[in-house]
N, C-alpha and C positions, 0 to 999 in steps of 0.2 A: 255370717250367713247372708247378709245383704250383698256383700262383695261377691260371694260365690254365686248367688242367684243372678247378679248382673253379668258375670262372666259367662254363665250358661246361656243367657239370652243372647249375648253377643255371638257366641259360637253358633247358635241356631240360625241367626240372621245372616251370617257370612257364608258365601259360596266358596268352596275350595277347589283347587286343582285336582282333577282325577288322577289317580296313580296309574302309571303305565304298567301293564302286566308282563312286560318284557324289557330287556336291555335296549338302550337307545340305538344300538347298531344291529339289533336282531332281525329287522325287516329288510336289510340290504340283500340284493341290490334294488329291490322294488321301491323302498323308501329309505333313503340314506340317513345316516346319523346326523348329517348337516341339516337335512330337511326336518328331522325330528326336533333339532335344536331350535330352528326358526318357527316351524309350524306349531309344535306343542309348547316349546319353551318361551316363545315370544308372542305369537299371535293369540293362542289360547289364554296365556297368562294375562294378556291385555284385556281380552273379553271378560275374564273373571274379575279382574280389578275394576274395570269400568262398570260392570253390573253391580258390584258391591257398593260402589260410590253412588250410582244412579238410584238405587232403591232406598237409600237412607231417607227417612222422613216421609216415605210414601206408603200407600196402602199395600204395596208389594213387599215391604220390608220383612214381613213375617211369613210370606207365602213360599211354598216349595218352587223349585225350578219348573217342574211340570205345570203347576198352576199358573205361573207367570206366562209361560209360553201359550197356554190355553186362553188366558183372559186379558193379557195386557193389550192396550191399543197399539196400532202400528206406530213405530217410533223407536227411540233409542233403547228403552228398557226391553221392549220385545226383541229388537235386533240382537242385542248382546246376550239376553237370556237364551234365545234360539241358538246362537252360536256356541254358547257353553254346553247346551244340551247336545247339539249336533256333534261337536268335537268329542264330548265324553263318550257317546255311543260309537263314534268313528274309531277312536284310538283303542277302545276296549274290544273291538271286533276282530282284531288282527292277531296273528301269531307268527313267530319266526320258525316254527317247526310244524308245518301243516301236516296233519295225518289224514284228514278227510278232504277229498277233492270236490265233494258235493254233499249236500245235506242228506240226512237219513230220517227215517221215522215219519212222524206226522207232518213235518214241514216238507219233506220230499213228496209225500202224497198230495199235499195241498198245491205244491208247485206243478206237479203233473196234471192235477185237476184243472187248475186255473190258467196254465200256460201251454199245456200239451206235453212238454218235456223240459228237463233241466237246460238243455241246449237252447231251446226256444226262449226260455226265461232269460238266460244270459244274453242272448241276442237282443231281446227287447230292452233289457236293462242297460246294455252297452249303448244302444241307440239313444235311450233317454239321457244317458250321461254325456255322450259326445255331441248331441244336438242342442242341449240346453244353451241358450245364448247368454253370454256374459257369465257372471258368477252365481254359484248356487250348489244345489245338491240333487242327486238322484237317490230315491228311497224305495225300498221294498217295505210295505207295511201290510197290516191286516186290519180289516174292519170288524165291527162288533158281531157280524154274522160269520166271521171266520174266513172271509174271502180275501185273497191276496191282491194287492194293487201296487203298481209302479207309478210313482209320481215324480214330477220335477218341481223342486222348491227353489224359488228365487232368493238370492242373498242368504239371509239367516233364518228363513222360515223352516218349519218342521211339520211333518204330517200330523203330529199331535194336535196342531192348531185346528185340524178338520176332523177330530174325533177318530183318528187312525192311530194304531200302535206301530211305531217305527221298529223295523227289524234289522235292516242292513242299509247303510248309507255310504255313497261314494261322494267325496268332496271334489268339486270341479272348479273351485277357486284356484287361480293360477299359483298362489303361494303353496298349494298342496303338492305341486308336481314340477314347478318350473326349474328348480335346481337340478333335478334328476332327469327330466324329460323335455325341458325347454317348452316349445310350442306343440309337442306331440301328445296332446291330451288322449287321443284314442289308444296310443301305445301304453300310456300310464293306466288307463282303465283296464285294458286287457291284462296287464301285469298284476293288478290288485287281486284278481281271483286266486293267485298263487299264495296269498297270505291271509285269506279269510279264515277265521276260526269258526267253522260251522257249528261246533258245539255251543258257542256263545249265542249264535243266531237262533239255533234250535231252542235254547232255554228262553229266549225272548218270546218266541212263538208259543211255547208251551205254557207260559204264565197266564 
């Protein structure tokens, strides 16, 4: 019984790699299998491994990923937790067989209300993604009043840090696109819209 309890505690404390909801080549040509191998298989794996090592023996050892991102001070634990959360949301928001070119229902209504139209939203989001200096993320999030916001997050930060719920995120670290698009970040951002799984984003908004 003691061994079983110890095993359960260890499982709770460890952060695991998120599962890809598609084959590694399913997002081609937007995101190649080679990029998935490096971005998901190496970069994200390193963030997960590093976070698990960093939290050992700290107050964050038993906290959820969301709680760490919300409460950890700036530094290595926050950076790696943020990147694990960022990449989990990122990889799970795509599909290789897109059936919706834009959102429906409540999210579509909120986008129209807060940005004017879906095209206006895309233009603003593209601008945030392409003009962010250096490494980071562009996010669509919702606040507690239900208002949608587009934010730029530097390095490993996440809107959850500021009491926003992240819905859709584009990674603009060079490792996310350089194999496939080299220095053409804007082309990469434009192409990402073709693989967004809006059903996933809608579920995040409806929660």
